[in-house]
C-alpha angles and dihedrals in degrees: 000000000000092000089051092051091049089057091050121099113246128235125182117208135185114244129195096163091246127125094264095052093046092050094047091050095051095047090055092043090053089058090065102262126139098240122213111188119203112208116190122216130197136136088270102050142003138066125283139174113003096354089058094048090046091052092047092050091050091048091051091048086058093055094256137112134239126216117186121207119189113207119238140196092288091069089057093048095047102032117016103041101045113004109194097216095038133237136290124245091300125028093298117134094192102162095046092043093052088047093053092049093049090048088055090047089049088056088052092049090054091047095051094034090238123179098232143335120246136193138194091238114141120205114254094000091119113030096212104040106025107047116115093261093050094047093049091045091052093048093050094045096046090056094245103111109160093002100077117095126194101194097192098051098022094121092053090055137062112280116266123232093255088053091047089049093048093240087120125039107232090194091067092053121087142238104221120149137164137043098291119103101200092107092047094049090049092049093050091054090049090051095045097247101148102161120059133133119261117242113277139148089292099171113057093212086077092060105114089201090067096051098089091046092050096048091050092051092047089050099053103028118062094179102056115179132184091258087060093049092047089057089059095063094049140040132023115298130207135177105212095182135349092298112008111103122194122191123190120202117229102202146011093275093053090048091052090052092054094052093044098044102036105031091147096052132083114277120188132197141163108259098196093085137021126247099039141171111272125211132193120218120202127175127195136192121197089341099311126105112248137185114286116244104223093196089056124111091239091055088050091048091052090051090052090052091054086048090054093057097043124116090232091059087049088056095054106269115146098195121046132193111231128188129208117209137191128175087003095301133105111253100172142008128198139170107232141183109240119244116261118238089255092055091049091054091049093060102030120118 
C-alpha cells in the first residue's frame, strides 16, 4: 500500500470541512491523486478537539490525509491588521485571507513536490472574494499562477497548467457557479457523501456583531494578539473611557480563559459570594498597554460593572464587595454600588 501511494502524484487542497471542500477533494482523489488536505485553525475558524479528530477520521476513511495548520501572529500582521484588499461588510478580510492560506498551501506543494493546489471555491458564490477578478488576483498573489485548480468551477475558468499537460482531466471537473447549492447537494448524493455541515456563518470574522468591538480594539491597541482576538468572540465587552477595555466572563470556561491568558493584568471579581463573575481590565495609552490606575474612575466603573453581575446584587444587596487581583494576589478591595442597566448600555460594545 505504501509503495503504491509513493508512486501516486500528489495534490494539496484547502479543506474547511464544508461541502464544497469535501466535493473538490473527492473529485481530485477520484482522478488518482494522493490528496493532502490542509485545514487551517484559529479562534475564528477551523475545527478543534473532537470535531477535528472526527474530520481527520472521515478524511482518512476516504483515503486522503489531513494536515492541520494553526495560524500564528504573522497572520495577524499580514491579514488582520491591515488587509491589502480591505474587508467585507463586517471585519472579514476575505481576499487577503484566501491569498494567505493559498500561499501556505503553495509552500506545502513545494515541500511535498505536489502537482498543484486546489480549493473548493465556487465562481460567484461570494461577491467579494469569488468573482473572476478576485479569483485571478488571489491565484497570482499566492504564487500559484497556473497551478491552482477550482474543481467545482474549473470549466468556467481558464485551464490550469495540470489540465493543459494532461495530468488532470478537465472533462471530469465541473462548471458550477452562483450561490445556490442544488448542484453540490446532488453531487454529494452521487458521490456517497452523506454527512456534511449545512452552510452557516463559518468564519467569525463575518459576524457583524463583532465589528464595533474589533474596530475599537484596532484603534486603541497597536499590538493585537490572538488572545485579544479570542476575547472579542466571547464574554461581555465595555469601553470605559477612550482606551480602557473591560471584559466580563459569562461562564466558568470564559473565567478560566481570563486567568490563563491574562495572568499579569488586572482581574476583578465580586468577593461577597463564590463563584462570582470575573472581569479583565486593560488600559492603553497611544496604542500600548499600560499599568492600570486602581484609583481611577475607569477602575471604579469596572468594579461597579462586576458588582452589577454578582449574585449578591441579584439577591438584593445594594453595596457589593469587589476585589482587584494581579499575579494571583488581591491588590485592592472596595465596596461599590452596582451599575444600573442604563449605565451598562452606555458603555457596552
